[in-house]
MILO-956515 format. One record per residue (C-alpha): chain; x, y, z. Coordinates in steps of 0.2 Angstrom, whole numbers. Layout:
{"A"; {X; Y; Z}};
...
***
This chain:
{"A"; {683; 732; 967}};
{"A"; {669; 719; 969}};
{"A"; {661; 726; 953}};
{"A"; {678; 724; 944}};
{"A"; {679; 706; 949}};
{"A"; {661; 703; 944}};
{"A"; {664; 710; 927}};
{"A"; {680; 700; 924}};
{"A"; {671; 684; 929}};
{"A"; {657; 688; 916}};
{"A"; {671; 691; 903}};
{"A"; {679; 674; 907}};
{"A"; {661; 666; 905}};
{"A"; {659; 674; 888}};
{"A"; {676; 669; 882}};
{"A"; {673; 651; 887}};
{"A"; {656; 651; 879}};
{"A"; {663; 658; 863}};
{"A"; {677; 646; 863}};
{"A"; {664; 631; 865}};
{"A"; {654; 639; 851}};
{"A"; {668; 640; 839}};
{"A"; {673; 622; 842}};
{"A"; {654; 617; 839}};
{"A"; {653; 627; 823}};
{"A"; {669; 620; 816}};
{"A"; {664; 602; 821}};
{"A"; {647; 605; 813}};
{"A"; {655; 612; 797}};
{"A"; {666; 596; 796}};
{"A"; {652; 584; 798}};
{"A"; {642; 593; 785}};
{"A"; {657; 591; 773}};
{"A"; {657; 572; 777}};
{"A"; {639; 570; 774}};
{"A"; {636; 561; 758}};
{"A"; {618; 568; 757}};
{"A"; {624; 585; 755}};
{"A"; {624; 592; 737}};
{"A"; {641; 592; 729}};
{"A"; {647; 606; 717}};
{"A"; {641; 602; 699}};
{"A"; {651; 604; 683}};
{"A"; {643; 616; 670}};
{"A"; {634; 604; 657}};
{"A"; {640; 615; 643}};
{"A"; {658; 614; 648}};
{"A"; {656; 595; 650}};
{"A"; {648; 594; 632}};
{"A"; {662; 604; 624}};
{"A"; {675; 593; 632}};
{"A"; {666; 577; 626}};
{"A"; {664; 585; 609}};
{"A"; {682; 588; 607}};
{"A"; {686; 570; 611}};
{"A"; {672; 564; 599}};
{"A"; {679; 575; 585}};
{"A"; {696; 567; 588}};
{"A"; {689; 550; 587}};
{"A"; {683; 554; 569}};
{"A"; {700; 554; 562}};
{"A"; {702; 536; 557}};
{"A"; {683; 530; 558}};
{"A"; {687; 512; 560}};
{"A"; {671; 502; 559}};
{"A"; {675; 491; 574}};
{"A"; {676; 507; 585}};
{"A"; {659; 514; 579}};
{"A"; {649; 508; 594}};
{"A"; {661; 518; 606}};
{"A"; {659; 533; 595}};
{"A"; {640; 531; 595}};
{"A"; {640; 530; 614}};
{"A"; {651; 546; 615}};
{"A"; {639; 555; 603}};
{"A"; {623; 549; 613}};
{"A"; {631; 556; 629}};
{"A"; {634; 573; 621}};
{"A"; {616; 574; 615}};
{"A"; {610; 570; 633}};
{"A"; {621; 584; 640}};
{"A"; {617; 597; 627}};
{"A"; {602; 608; 624}};
{"A"; {598; 616; 607}};
{"A"; {608; 617; 597}};
{"A"; {613; 599; 600}};
{"A"; {630; 600; 593}};
{"A"; {642; 615; 592}};
{"A"; {644; 623; 575}};
{"A"; {663; 617; 575}};
{"A"; {658; 599; 578}};
{"A"; {645; 600; 564}};
{"A"; {658; 607; 552}};
{"A"; {670; 593; 556}};
{"A"; {656; 580; 552}};
{"A"; {652; 588; 535}};
{"A"; {671; 588; 531}};
{"A"; {673; 570; 535}};
{"A"; {658; 565; 525}};
{"A"; {664; 575; 510}};
{"A"; {681; 566; 512}};
{"A"; {673; 549; 513}};
{"A"; {662; 552; 498}};
{"A"; {678; 558; 488}};
{"A"; {687; 542; 493}};
{"A"; {673; 532; 486}};
{"A"; {673; 541; 470}};
{"A"; {692; 541; 468}};
{"A"; {697; 524; 474}};
{"A"; {683; 513; 468}};
{"A"; {682; 515; 449}};
{"A"; {665; 507; 446}};
{"A"; {657; 518; 459}};
{"A"; {658; 534; 449}};
{"A"; {649; 527; 434}};
{"A"; {638; 517; 445}};
{"A"; {633; 533; 454}};
{"A"; {628; 541; 437}};
{"A"; {617; 526; 433}};
{"A"; {610; 523; 450}};
{"A"; {601; 539; 450}};
{"A"; {591; 533; 436}};
{"A"; {590; 514; 441}};
{"A"; {577; 517; 454}};
{"A"; {567; 528; 444}};
{"A"; {567; 517; 428}};
{"A"; {563; 502; 438}};
{"A"; {548; 510; 446}};
{"A"; {542; 517; 430}};
{"A"; {544; 500; 421}};
{"A"; {536; 490; 435}};
{"A"; {521; 502; 437}};
{"A"; {517; 500; 418}};
{"A"; {520; 481; 418}};
{"A"; {508; 478; 433}};
{"A"; {495; 490; 426}};
{"A"; {482; 478; 419}};
{"A"; {472; 491; 411}};
{"A"; {486; 499; 401}};
{"A"; {495; 482; 398}};
{"A"; {480; 470; 397}};
{"A"; {480; 451; 396}};
{"A"; {472; 444; 386}};
{"A"; {479; 457; 373}};
{"A"; {470; 472; 367}};
{"A"; {463; 475; 350}};
{"A"; {480; 480; 343}};
{"A"; {489; 465; 351}};
{"A"; {496; 477; 364}};
{"A"; {508; 483; 351}};
{"A"; {509; 501; 357}};
{"A"; {510; 497; 375}};
{"A"; {523; 483; 372}};
{"A"; {534; 496; 363}};
{"A"; {533; 507; 378}};
{"A"; {536; 493; 390}};
{"A"; {551; 488; 380}};
{"A"; {559; 505; 380}};
{"A"; {557; 506; 399}};
{"A"; {565; 489; 402}};
{"A"; {579; 495; 390}};
{"A"; {581; 510; 401}};
{"A"; {583; 499; 416}};
{"A"; {596; 488; 407}};
{"A"; {606; 504; 403}};
{"A"; {606; 509; 422}};
{"A"; {609; 492; 428}};
{"A"; {624; 488; 417}};
{"A"; {637; 498; 427}};
{"A"; {629; 494; 443}};
{"A"; {630; 475; 442}};
{"A"; {649; 473; 441}};
{"A"; {650; 483; 457}};
{"A"; {638; 472; 466}};
{"A"; {646; 456; 460}};
{"A"; {663; 462; 466}};
{"A"; {657; 469; 482}};
{"A"; {659; 454; 494}};
{"A"; {678; 454; 491}};
{"A"; {679; 473; 492}};
{"A"; {683; 477; 510}};
{"A"; {687; 495; 506}};
{"A"; {670; 498; 498}};
{"A"; {661; 491; 514}};
{"A"; {672; 501; 526}};
{"A"; {668; 517; 516}};
{"A"; {650; 514; 516}};
{"A"; {650; 510; 534}};
{"A"; {658; 527; 537}};
{"A"; {646; 536; 526}};
{"A"; {631; 529; 535}};
{"A"; {638; 532; 552}};
{"A"; {642; 551; 548}};
{"A"; {625; 554; 540}};
{"A"; {617; 546; 556}};
{"A"; {626; 558; 567}};
{"A"; {621; 573; 556}};
{"A"; {603; 568; 556}};
{"A"; {601; 564; 574}};
{"A"; {608; 580; 579}};
{"A"; {596; 590; 568}};
{"A"; {609; 594; 555}};
{"A"; {603; 583; 540}};
{"A"; {612; 584; 523}};
{"A"; {604; 597; 512}};
{"A"; {592; 589; 499}};
{"A"; {598; 596; 482}};
{"A"; {598; 590; 465}};
{"A"; {616; 590; 461}};
{"A"; {625; 575; 455}};
{"A"; {635; 574; 472}};
{"A"; {619; 574; 482}};
{"A"; {612; 560; 471}};
{"A"; {628; 550; 473}};
{"A"; {628; 553; 491}};
{"A"; {610; 548; 494}};
{"A"; {612; 532; 484}};
{"A"; {629; 527; 491}};
{"A"; {623; 530; 509}};
{"A"; {606; 521; 507}};
{"A"; {602; 514; 490}};
{"A"; {619; 505; 487}};
{"A"; {618; 496; 504}};
{"A"; {601; 490; 501}};
{"A"; {606; 485; 484}};
{"A"; {621; 475; 491}};
{"A"; {610; 466; 503}};
{"A"; {597; 461; 491}};
{"A"; {610; 456; 478}};
{"A"; {620; 446; 490}};
{"A"; {604; 436; 495}};
{"A"; {600; 433; 477}};
{"A"; {617; 427; 473}};
{"A"; {616; 414; 487}};
{"A"; {600; 408; 479}};
{"A"; {607; 408; 461}};
{"A"; {622; 399; 467}};
{"A"; {612; 385; 475}};
{"A"; {602; 383; 459}};
{"A"; {618; 381; 449}};
{"A"; {624; 367; 460}};
{"A"; {609; 357; 453}};
{"A"; {607; 362; 435}};
{"A"; {622; 361; 423}};
{"A"; {629; 378; 417}};
{"A"; {632; 372; 399}};
{"A"; {627; 358; 387}};
{"A"; {636; 342; 393}};
{"A"; {645; 331; 381}};
{"A"; {634; 319; 371}};
{"A"; {638; 303; 381}};
{"A"; {640; 312; 398}};
{"A"; {630; 304; 412}};
{"A"; {621; 317; 423}};
{"A"; {609; 315; 438}};
{"A"; {602; 332; 436}};
{"A"; {583; 331; 433}};
{"A"; {583; 346; 422}};
{"A"; {592; 348; 405}};
{"A"; {604; 363; 402}};
{"A"; {592; 373; 392}};
{"A"; {579; 372; 406}};
{"A"; {593; 377; 418}};
{"A"; {597; 392; 407}};
{"A"; {579; 397; 407}};
{"A"; {579; 397; 426}};
{"A"; {595; 408; 426}};
{"A"; {590; 421; 414}};
{"A"; {573; 423; 423}};
{"A"; {582; 425; 439}};
{"A"; {594; 438; 432}};
{"A"; {580; 448; 425}};
{"A"; {571; 448; 442}};
{"A"; {586; 454; 451}};
{"A"; {589; 468; 437}};
{"A"; {571; 473; 440}};
{"A"; {573; 475; 459}};
{"A"; {566; 458; 464}};
{"A"; {574; 444; 473}};
{"A"; {580; 428; 464}};
{"A"; {569; 413; 468}};
{"A"; {574; 395; 471}};
{"A"; {573; 381; 459}};
{"A"; {559; 369; 465}};
{"A"; {560; 352; 458}};
{"A"; {542; 347; 461}};
{"A"; {537; 362; 451}};
{"A"; {549; 357; 437}};
{"A"; {541; 339; 437}};
{"A"; {524; 347; 435}};
{"A"; {530; 359; 422}};
{"A"; {539; 346; 411}};
{"A"; {523; 334; 412}};
{"A"; {512; 348; 406}};
{"A"; {524; 353; 392}};
{"A"; {525; 334; 387}};
{"A"; {506; 333; 388}};
{"A"; {503; 348; 376}};
{"A"; {516; 341; 364}};
{"A"; {508; 324; 364}};
{"A"; {490; 329; 363}};
{"A"; {492; 344; 352}};
{"A"; {485; 358; 362}};
{"A"; {492; 374; 370}};
{"A"; {483; 380; 385}};
{"A"; {485; 382; 404}};
{"A"; {470; 371; 406}};
{"A"; {471; 353; 401}};
{"A"; {456; 345; 390}};
{"A"; {450; 337; 407}};
{"A"; {450; 354; 415}};
{"A"; {465; 353; 426}};
{"A"; {473; 370; 431}};
{"A"; {491; 374; 436}};
{"A"; {487; 372; 454}};
{"A"; {479; 355; 451}};
{"A"; {495; 349; 442}};
{"A"; {506; 356; 456}};
{"A"; {495; 347; 469}};
{"A"; {496; 331; 459}};
{"A"; {515; 330; 461}};
{"A"; {515; 334; 480}};
{"A"; {519; 352; 479}};
{"A"; {513; 361; 495}};
{"A"; {513; 380; 494}};
{"A"; {503; 396; 492}};
{"A"; {499; 404; 476}};
{"A"; {503; 397; 459}};
{"A"; {507; 405; 443}};
{"A"; {511; 398; 426}};
{"A"; {519; 403; 409}};
{"A"; {518; 392; 394}};
{"A"; {527; 395; 377}};
{"A"; {529; 385; 361}};
{"A"; {540; 386; 345}};
{"A"; {557; 390; 352}};
{"A"; {569; 376; 359}};
{"A"; {580; 387; 370}};
{"A"; {578; 392; 387}};
{"A"; {582; 410; 384}};
{"A"; {571; 411; 369}};
{"A"; {556; 405; 380}};
{"A"; {560; 419; 392}};
{"A"; {561; 432; 379}};
{"A"; {544; 426; 372}};
{"A"; {536; 428; 390}};
{"A"; {544; 445; 392}};
{"A"; {534; 451; 377}};
{"A"; {518; 444; 384}};
{"A"; {509; 455; 397}};
{"A"; {502; 441; 408}};
{"A"; {518; 430; 407}};
{"A"; {529; 446; 410}};
{"A"; {519; 450; 426}};
{"A"; {520; 432; 432}};
{"A"; {539; 432; 431}};
{"A"; {540; 448; 442}};
{"A"; {528; 444; 456}};
{"A"; {537; 450; 471}};
{"A"; {531; 437; 483}};
{"A"; {536; 422; 473}};
{"A"; {551; 412; 480}};
{"A"; {551; 396; 470}};
{"A"; {550; 392; 452}};
{"A"; {551; 376; 441}};
{"A"; {553; 374; 422}};
{"A"; {550; 360; 410}};
{"A"; {553; 358; 391}};
{"A"; {546; 345; 379}};
{"A"; {553; 349; 361}};
{"A"; {547; 367; 357}};
{"A"; {534; 367; 372}};
{"A"; {539; 376; 388}};
{"A"; {531; 378; 405}};
{"A"; {537; 389; 419}};
{"A"; {528; 387; 436}};
{"A"; {530; 400; 450}};
{"A"; {524; 400; 468}};
{"A"; {528; 403; 487}};
{"A"; {533; 390; 500}};
{"A"; {535; 392; 518}};
{"A"; {552; 383; 520}};
{"A"; {567; 387; 510}};
{"A"; {576; 380; 501}};
{"A"; {562; 369; 494}};
{"A"; {563; 350; 494}};
{"A"; {577; 345; 482}};
{"A"; {572; 327; 479}};
***
């Protein structure tokens, strides 16, 4: 009996201990669940990436430019989650389809684009070929070679004509671009899509088809051309505010320091620079003052040279009128009374031709005295230059 009672007491002790132990274990588990330092269950990155890619693909439907930063943010988040491959094949396929659709819209909805695309593939090549030869002082020397540069002049002329043919359909597109919101939207879309493909390791295939050439030019070349042309247009418009666009009436009073033929020479020279891939340059009235004085001096004293009888060079004459800049080039011409005629004469002369196309020039001035012409070119630190 005593043994039985003893066993029952032990069992009761065990039950109490077990009960206490259960409470303790349950309490410990609850505390663990509430502990912020304990690791939480994580979502599979692959699943998260697929979810985000589905949302990203949906955002490509309208491609509104103002929403591009959000799309880019979503795209970057996908790349951060995903290991190789960075995008699922289905997402890459959607990007390619949207790119093809945007390119098609450019060709169908913007009439000048199709023809410009055909020409643009040659524009860059012909510019490069022409400028390479023009700036080759051995093949295109100044002073002229034994044959007066006849053969190389013909070669240069053909290359420039090729640039003109390629430029002709492109220029109207650039001229009308500022008002063409559709063009800019489609270009933004094209650049955005190509960025996603390149950054995810799926760049467009570089083939030689017309579509590929158009695609490359529309995505990169046209945007660069638009920016350059817009900057040059600002400069040319500023110049036109100073110089008359056409011959004024005989008795008309004008405060312009240049005559309309001098203004025409500035315009045709700038248009040529832009066609050849250079930026237009500002009219510098100090340069024009020096240029006109040199033309008048050559006329009055019957000489034709960059150096005066006293030994003054172009940079000396620029300094005399207060011009402050770096570098100084000069073209001179005689025999033709029109600004365009003087320009065409310089284009047929290797040294003068090069001077008109020097890339770093940002100002020029021109001066006429009867059939004598002087064009001065240089670089100033502050633009636009002093106008008085």
